Each structure stands twice: as structure tokens, then as C-alpha cells.
Steps between C-alpha positions, in 0.01 A plus 500: 500500500257421774383152480110494541326244698245266345145625566396163642724562795264789594224244610693342802261449783725443790745777644864407534688766671817294538783575257427304194779596255436554138701268264826660413485685166772427257614672179696397204875600490573796269824352400794282609500387863338812640133428581251792540436596868215327664234753594371488862178297555183692463284585799134461431177566705190338353139546605161583403230781557146392585177686563451495133125490537492810717729700278382361173664668210710732726768244530547497133686825524794322660505581869792693643720262702671675794771304701635588845740322716461423873636844591240675271770589234367496138661221299544572129438192288709440185189393301129431564307288256125426493466186287140469603268781586198440725157481362156473665551130548882451519783627710794699353855370507824701557871422471737744665863492415691626806866616537715186492753605778251565782329299755148632601329431817137566591453628142163668471331483160204735439292505179326840453218606253381836564430515879471126548788319658545126545830362628685218654844450683762255374709433807835403328603554143862403471725599212502265203172332603153470369227547766133480446234677721257203509183683602376768272514858596149557632313610813645216712857545396459878556373456856786243559753748363377768754542263784848396370601870475386566845695205643810591312468859621555393857148500633500487875175397654557408857175574664278198579760249370544169684814512715651214299489691185701798383191624353652608179799703570574450121537239233872531409720339255429430135430130580236561771239643281537218244290242675243756616441615143495154317154395362427312817693734732356670800464851349320373177286261710405782744364719220308234325344286778324669783549761778670833488704429191184436294359834628826678389463332152138625479604858564786479257239363244276791559788739445593325177126520389483865580835555307354350182266785459716768657606803294862499375573777753456259774830319425571155642265450792714254700844612616777370723458392853682726742541499879325758726675648805367208704674251274163377351443476126321797354449705184395221245341747267722696268532874535308554189210289616485701825468823298242344280291388799508839659399654163214234462667383173506146636199312595608268787310367796710279719336548843157376355287814590383540136661842482828572316796497743725787585865405461527476869205250526638302216855475633374424847299205357791362316749550780278325752441212263872463433587509867220238574630278214841499634395418858278221348825330361627447854861457382783451730839664421797418720793745481851382510605527861872545415502775233301812424486680159648838579444807289702818536405806305628866496321806378739712300260782424559863564280702744477235763480580879715312754389346830518851670268623231776712338603527138738223408808566284546164326830622345658628817770233513536439114778637278341806322711422188332166460144576583400592149626178332216321323666164541465503885257278685422382851693216644460296827815418708491317835571189706425302810513732814746404779210493744311260287407150661539361154863517357506353159778583251273396208234754603770755549625461146137490367456854656814618320750464786539875508625543143324809355328544171472130422140405605265688286154621616218508268250761389348312200206311654706185561683342800243616737477861354140591473498780241758568231644843477387648842847542620432255795760227470452147640709185561389170659677220699396179665654529849508296821229601742655673805817626319610862523651649196676837434494685176500835324433628161715647227438706196758408243613296199577121508829433676556860619641551856345644806635860456235746378243217461381400849203663665712589806837370622581366846149341571299200389127426499368211722223268428370202705349228299169465680147534372347783695149536326435126436490507125771234471763747355761735635439819293714811584459837329778762530577845381835545335746687726252541796711575805205451730438129387639167612864627524683313770791720640371858446130551460349845452155411613380739761418358853153654456451255206646193677871552425777425738801580272592129455311186425488173702499238216311252708222701647458840324171528299689705246720193418198306377225528229294808581178673387587739209386855399430464132320837478790687647292663759730408804237238607530130456185345373582133477759233402632476144336183366679402171357266243751237585475128530546339839739209593296204600564144588288179495250499771506214744 
């Protein structure tokens, strides 16, 4: 049976995000010298929901608690308990029992009643620990959560930044958000003191107030921070709130003109306030000068066009007898290229040392993969800056050989580990079986499209990260910017 925590533990006032292991649970023996197995320690997230005065009796309906991890994936709790529901004069408490065998970084906890959303971010919730979100979920924590989401989503704001600052390339690593989100951390202070952060909190507060009286069709008003094409945070409003605004089902005036906003006006106001709040933090992030987080992904969908804008046959080199097997998946196989200025056997082995069908790629929303089930497979490595790697993809079963599984024999793909677009990552998106791609020895890319038949591993732009064509219109529209964390080092 799950061992419940004492309710007095719910009133902790300081946040401890370090691992604080629960006492080991013991059980009586069921006979002889064979003790019962010790269950794994429970993982608990404790906190409170405020704004009781604004919501009044609404909180008594038990708010829906929605949990998402740093990548935006929904986290399913084992159990949620509300030992104390908010009243007009008190806050409500919650106790979330999480899966015991998982660590959670940048865990976003949102409390939803009707269209109203208040939330907070718990930077690190390690398995077998008890973590308390010290500040209640309210307007301030919600504004801080939006800032934290934007930072974790690789916000790149370079214009107007002092030369000494890497004006927020990103806030990476689970540990880096911890001090920023603590009760006296920079983010929390920024949205509760003066300046742009307070203005953001005010707009968030108005959104929440409008949500209290919104019809149920409006849905949750606040959504998840995304990145626009320019790398700036955008789209804080939920899709349902956008529809409600355009249908005048949501009374919201964020630009202060005493007229209900359109969705474009409301989003523009929130986006601008969020960008200003981030700039106001004046954080300095120093990238690791030795290594770069490298993400390699391959699109395995049918109907794609190759670099010559011609239909791509992804199964051209595969064994027709094996194509229909449900157990097959995409694997990565590679190693250090002979031309690489970095020759490291450890890195070579990490890349698979050219053993096929051993290093799995992911299409489940983890390991750098952005969306589960879209047939775009991803794997990530931390590689030496300046290295050159060679690789290819296979479509097979674990431990299977090359024959009938590799995208094409006799060639390999090339990738230089250099950050071409300045986002602190190397992110390469390929099409499975594309003969016009970064193949080294025999490349079918037409001269009119920049092809030369072969690739120079050290200078060819096709051997580096490149803009992608996500719409399949034979026109690259921008670099792939995955929601991955950067590799950083201590700033000196």
C-alpha cells in the first residue's frame, strides 16, 4: 500500500529541490527468513493554490492539476490528493504522488478551474524525494512559469545585448533553473518587484481575472510558451482562448484601450511583455567551449521530396521482404570520420563504431524528439566542437545486420560539429534514403542545386547543419530548432 504523508508536511515554507530521500519503508516478514520486498521510495510534489479570494467557491470543486515536463510532455500522476481546498480566506493544498522510477526536470504544475489557470515550475523532482513548491500557485508564480518556459525553450534574444553577455541563448540543464526559480531567485524576484517582470505579472493577472468569468467554451486561457520563427517566445494564450477572443466570448483587455482585445492584440501584448521580462533579467549564459549538444533526426514519412524536388523512395535500398515487419524501427550508426581533426575512440564508440541496429532513435517525445508518433526519429549526442562525424540510418530490428536495413550501401553521411545558426546546438534534419543529401562519395544532388557529385567534409555546406524544408515545398524556411537543453559551463 502507498504510504501517505502526514498533512503537516504540506506546510513547508522553503523549497528544497535537492534530493531528500524518504526513509526506507520496511515490512514484516511473511515467514521464515524471507522478508517482504522493500517498495521503492515514493516521489511526492507538494504545494498550494492561492487566489482564493478571486475564485471564491470555485476552488472548492477541486481544480484539475495538469503536469508537463520540460519537453512539454504530459506527466501522469499516480495519485492527486487535496487535503485542503481553498476558501475565500485560505489557500488550497495539494499532494501529488508521482511515478517512483522517474526524475522530472522543469516540471510544470498547472491548476485549472474552468478557464482560469495558475501554475508554477518545479525545476528538479528526483525519484524517491519529497519536493515542495514553496510559493503558492498564483499570478506571480504563473508569470515566473512563463518566463521559465521561455528560457527552457531556447529563447534567443541577441539584439541590443551587451557584448559581454550571451543575451539568453538559453537556460539549459536541470540545475540552472533551480536558483532562478527559488523564492529569492531572479525570475521570481523579477515578476514581483519592479520593471518589465511586474508588467508581465499584471497582464497575467488580467488574463486570470477575465478567465474567472469566461464561459466554459473558452477553455483554459493560458497555454504553453512556444518559439516563433525568429526564436522569440510567443503564443502564451491557449488555442481555445484565441478562438474565444475572436468570437468575443472572452472579455480581455491587455493593451489598455478599454476595448476587448482581438486574439492578435492579446497575444502581441503578452509576447512583448514576456520578451521584455526576459531581457530585464540580464542573465549571462556561457556555453561549453569544448562540446556541443548535437541532435540528428530523420524523417521517415512517405511522400517526401528529395533535394532535387523529386519524389523520394525511402524503401529503395531496403529488403522488400522485411519492410512490413511491425517490430522494425530506425537506428543510427556512425563514427568519427577519417578527416576529423578530433580522433577520439571513446566518441567513436559512443556513435556506434559502425555497428548497425544498435543505437536506437526515438519517436516518443523523449531524447530530443519533439513530437511522439510523427515518424520523425531523433537521437542526441554531446560531441567535441570541430569534430567531423560520419553516419547513416538503418531500418531494422535490434542487432540485425546491414543487409536489407541500411538506407543505401557504399556511402555515408557527413556532419561537422559546428553551430551554424548560433543557437548553441548542432541540429541536423535528414530524409531517410535521400540520395541528394550529405552523402560523401556519390551524391545525386544536381549541379543546379549546388551538387558536385561528392562532398568535401571540411568545407561543404551540405556537410553541416542546414536550413530545413518542413512543409515539403522544396524551399528551406529556417533551421530546425529543437527544444533541447544546451551544454554550458561556469562563466568566468
